[in-house]
N, C-alpha and C positions, 0 to 999 in steps of 0.2 A: 311354532308353526310357520315361521318365515314370512309372516304377514305384518303389515303396518298396524300398530295398535289403534283401536278406535279412538281412545282418549290419549292425548299426549302425555309424555312423562315429564316430571319436573327435572330441573338441571342437575340436582344432586344425584338423582337416580341414574341419569344418563352418564354422569361422570364416574359413578361407582361401576357401572357396566363396562365402560371403556377401560378403567383401571384393571378390571378382572380380565379383560381380553389381553391387555398389555403384559400382564405377568405370565401369560402363556407363551410369550416370545422369548427365545433363548437369550437375547441380549439383556433381558431383565432378570435372568436366573441369578441367584446369589452366588452360586459356585461355578458360574460359566467360565470356560476357558476357550477363547476363540483364537484359532491360528490360521484362519482363512483371510482372503482379501476383502470379504464383505461380511462384517460381523455386527453390523448395526451399531457401530461406535459413533457417538455424537459428543463433541467436545463442549458444546454450549448447553448449559442447563435450560436456558430460555427456549432454545430450539427444541430440546427434548420435551419440555412441558407443552409447547405449542402443538406438538404432534401426539400428546398423551403417551409418549414413549413407544409409540407404534412406529418403529423406525425401518423395518424390513421391506416395507412396500407390499405390493400384491403380485401374485403369479410367480412363475419360474421362467427361465430363459426361453423355453419353447412354447409357453402358453400363459397368457395373462390371467386365465381363470383357474390355473392349476394350483393345487395345495402345496405350500412350502413347509416341509417338516420342521425346520427350526423356527418357523414363524406361525405356530398354530393359531395364535390370537389374531394376527393380521389376516390369515387365510379365512378364519371364521368370519371376521369383519367383512371381507370381500364377498363371501357366499351369502351372508345375511343381507348385505346392501343390495346385491343383485336380486335377491328374492323379494325384499320389501319394495324395491323400485318396480319390479314386475307387477306386484299387487296394486301399486298406485296407478300404473298405466292401464290396467284392467278397470280400476275404479273410474279413471278419467274417460273411458269409453271404448277402448280397444279390447273387448272382452275375450277374444279368441287368440290373443298373442300368447305364444308358448315359451319364448325365451328372450332374455336381454342381458346385457352386461354394461357396467359403467367403465368407460375408457378415459384415461387422464389426458384427453385432448379435446379441444373445442370442436364445434360442428364440422367445419371445413376439413380438417385433417381426419376426422372420423369417417366422413364421406369418402375421402381418398382411400382409407383402409378397406372400405367396402368394395371400391372399384378394383383395387389390387387383388382382392380375393377372387373376384369374378374373372380376372385375367387368366387364372389357371383353368377355369371351367370353359372359357371361350378364347382359346389361343389365337384364332384368326381375327378376332374383333378388334377394331381400332377406333370406332366411332361411338359417341354417346349422344343420344337424342335428348335435347334440352330445351323445353319451352322457356323462353327468355324471362329471366328475372334479374334486374340490375343490382346485384349484390356480389361484390368481388370475390368473397371467400368461396362461395359455391361454384363460381366459374373456375377459380384457380384450383379447386379440389380435383377437377377433371384433368387440367393441364399438368398438375403435379404428379398425377398417377400415370401420365404418359399417353393420354388419349386425346382424340380430336373432337371437341364439342361441335355438334351440329345444331346451330341456333334456330329454333322455330319461333318466328315472330308471333306475337299475340294478336287476337282479333278484338277490335273495339266494338262492344255491344252497349249502347247507351254511353254511360261514363266509364263502364268497367272494361278492363283488359282481361280477356279470357283465352283459354287454350284453343289453339287451332288444330282440332282433331284431324281434319282432312289433310292438313300439311304434314302432320306427324306420320300418318299412314302412307302418304305419298312418298315421303322421304325413306321410310322403311323399305318400300318396294323398290325405290331407285337404288338404294345402297346394298340391298340384300340383307335379310335378317341375320345371317351367319356372321356378317361383318360388323354388326352392332353389339356393343358390350351390354348396353342397357338403356332404358329410358330413365332419365333423372328428373323427377317432378318435384313440385313444391306445394306445401300447404300454407304455412304462415308467411305473409308478405306485406309490403307496404301498398296501401290503396293508392291509385285506383286499380292496381293489379289485384286480382282475387285468387283464392286457391285454385290450383289446376283441377280439371275435370278428372278426378282420380278414378272414379268408377269406370268411365269410358276408356281411360288410358290403361287401366288394369286389364280390361277385356281385350284391348288391342295386343298387349304384351302376352296374354295367355294364348291368343289366336296365332301369334307369330313365334311363340316360344322364345320370347326375349325377357331377360330379367328386368325388374322394376325396383329402383331405389328411390325412396321418398325423403326429401329434405323437410323435416317437420320441426325446424329449429326452435320456434316458440309455440308450437301447436298443442302441447299437452294441456295448456291452460284453457284451450278452446274446445268445447264439446262438439262444435261443428267440424273442426279440423280432425278430431279423433274419430268422429262418425264417418267422415270421408275415407279414412284409412281402413276402418272396420268394414265398410261397404265394399271398398276396392278389393280387399282380401276375400270377401265373400263371393263376389261375382267374377273376379278375375285373378290377377297375379300381382302381389307385392312381396318382394323378397326380403327387404329390410327397410326400416324407417329410423331416422336419426334425429335426436332432439338434444338441445343444450340443457345443461344442469342449471347454469346461472339464470337463464331467462325464465325457466319454468318453476324453479324451486328456490330462487333468491339465495344462492350461495355464490362464493367467489368464482370468477371466470377460470376455466381450465379443465372442464369435464363435460362429457356427453354420454348419452345412452344410445346404444345400438340395439335395436329390437327387431323381432320378426316372428313369422308364423311357422318356420321350419327350424327346429332346434339344431339339427346337424349343420345347417348353413351358418347359423349364428355362432356355433362353436368353431367352424372353419375360420370365420372372421377373427375370433378371439385368438386363435392359434397363429394367425398371420402377424399379429403384433410382435415385434422383435424385442425380446428381453423382458425383464421385470418392469414394474410400473409404480408410479407414485400412488400411495394410498390416500392422499389428501382429498381428492374429489369424492372418493367413496366415503371417507370419514365425514366430510362436510354434509353430504346429502343424507347420510344415515342419521346424524345428530339432528338435522332439520326435520326429517320425517318422524323421528321418535318424539320430538318436542311438539310437533303439530298434531300427530295422530291423523287418522282418516277424517275425523270430524273437523279438525282444524284446517286441513287442506281443502275439504269441500266448502268450508266457509269462505276461504280465500277465493275459490273459483266462482262462488255465488256473488261475492262482492265485486269481483272483476267484471262480471257480466252486467251488474247493476250500474257500475261506473261507466261502462261502454254506452249504455243508453243515456245516461246523464250527460256525458261528454258530447254525444251525438246531438242531443236536443239543444244544449247550450251553445255549441259551436255553430249550429244552424242559425240560431238567433243572432249571434255575432256576425256571421257572414251576411245575413240579410241587412243588418245595420250598416254594413260597409259596401253595399251593392255587389256583393260576391255571393257565391252559393256553396253549400255543402254538396260535394259530388255524390251522386247516387250510386253507392257501392254495397248493395244489400248482401252480397255473397262474401264480403270480407268481415269476419267477426271480431277483429282486434284493432285494425288500423282505419283511420278516417282521413279524408282529404278535403281541403277547402280551396276553392279557386282563388287565384291572385291575378285575375285578368286585368283589372283596372291598374294594378301596380305595374304589371308587365308592359302594358300599352303606354304608361306614362314615362317609364324610364327603364332601359335595358338592365341597368345595374341594380335597380330598386329591389328586385326579388332576392338576390343574394345578400343585399344590404339588410333586408329584413331578418334573414337568418343570423347575421352577425349581431344585430340589435337584440334579438331574443337571447342569444348565447351570452352576451355581456350582461344581460339582465337575469342571469342564472336560470334560464329555461333550457333544460337539456332534453335531448331526444326528439325535439321537433325538427323536421326536415323541410327545407324549402327547395323546390325543384323548378328551375327555370326552363324555358323552352330552348331546344336546339343545342344543348351542350353535347360535346363530342369527347369520347374517352377511348383510348387504345389500350387494350390489355393483351399482352402476349401476342402481338401482331393481329389481334381481332379489333376492328373498329366498331364501336357502338354509337350510333347517332341517337340523340335524345337521351343520353345516359342518365340514369336514376329515375326516368319516367317509364321504363320497361317497354318503350315503343319508339320507333324512329321519329314520329311526328305527333305527339299527343296534343290535343287542341288548345290546352292552356297551361300556364304555370300554376303551381299549387303548393299548399303547405300540408304536411302530414302531422298527425298526432295519433298516439296509440293508447288504448286502455289495456295495459298489461297487468299481470298479477302483482298485487301489492300496492297498486295505485290508490290514493285516497281522494276524497272529495276536495280537500284543501289543495291538493296538487292541481286538480282541474280548475278550481276557482282562481287560483293565483296565475295559472297559465293564461286563462281567458282574459283576466284583468290586464296582464302585461302585453298580451297580443293586441288587445283593443287599444291600449295606449300607443303602441308602436304604429298601428295603422292610422290612428288619428294624427300622429306626427307627420306621416306621409301626406295625408289629406291637407293638413295645414300648410305644409311646404308647397304642395301643388297649387293651392289657392293663392299663396303669396307670389309664386312664379307667374301664375295666370294674371294677377293684378299688375305685376311689373311689366309683363308683355303688353297688357292693355294700355298702360301709361306710355310705354315706348311707342306703340302704334299710334296713339293719340298725338304725341309730340311730333312724330314723323309727319303725320297728316297736317298739323299746324304749320310746320316748317315748309311743307310743299305749297300750302295756300299762300303763305307770306312771300315765297319766291314767285 
């Protein structure tokens, strides 16, 4: 039926299935006689076993989704993977999605492929409207495609950074809708930035007849992010949304899913990919989803949501203990931020030093964001880079509850963070005592004089 099984398969069943697919490829035929330049020859047995002897890759030179006659097994693998992934995207909340395909590139290059496809539909367009998010790959995806990003600064509402809808619409009117390739919005992001106002942006895109591409990098694991995409497509216009395989399905880096609501447009994107492609990302995600089944993946999503609540409550307690606060970002369902105001006021370098201390203590993924850092990317200068705003009110630390996180991860992180912050407080008190002694000595000397 091309759907993800409800209950996961055991490893021996999956391996048997993959071997059956592999023997359908011509390079594994007993009497095969290959006289072409690409015959699926592999000299290393270790490499052959690593790929289950599925050597031909996917697609043909003109279409990544096309069937390759001499690689029937690999072609079937490709078709099944796309079908199973589509089923899981529906399960995760975007129920009206009609088409998707796995592409062997990470999110940034996959976004570039979407923009290059739109170029043929809108030859006059040279601008992409982009509500600011300080993440290099999504910015470079527009530059690499040859377009000019029009950066829309976010609006500060409480602690949250939200989409400036008025600025988006004003810029569309100023530039002219026909000169705009698309609006490039974002769902999953680091707090205190929150997902873009997708419904409102989708309505604006529909009203001005402008395509809308959504960067949904790690949004599949969030019911809130997927709901935003579903609602945006219902009330307005979303042409494609792109998500990472590794972040959402815990497979190695190197693949993404391009999905949408218009099957012909998604097929156009797949035909834009030049040449054949590696089957590794498709193989990895198919194996993973067959082993989990829909029940297993639902369980992971439920656990992630529970861990988000736990991380949020425990991080708030820790923040209170150190006279900091957990920033109030209710619209961000994955990432949290804790202020580092005391640290920032005490020492300019202390914030980045905290990041180094955490990393050397084997805490990965936590981001510390100082105030006022400046970064230049492709002649674009971003003030306050990493904070998604020119002048965010305080320095802060990010932590995320992503799929696969365990209670042990949260507990160990909080313990090590607490220890690092106590070290700073101890050093600050020592410095304060030294300053007091120094001031006292100076006063005594002045009296003696």
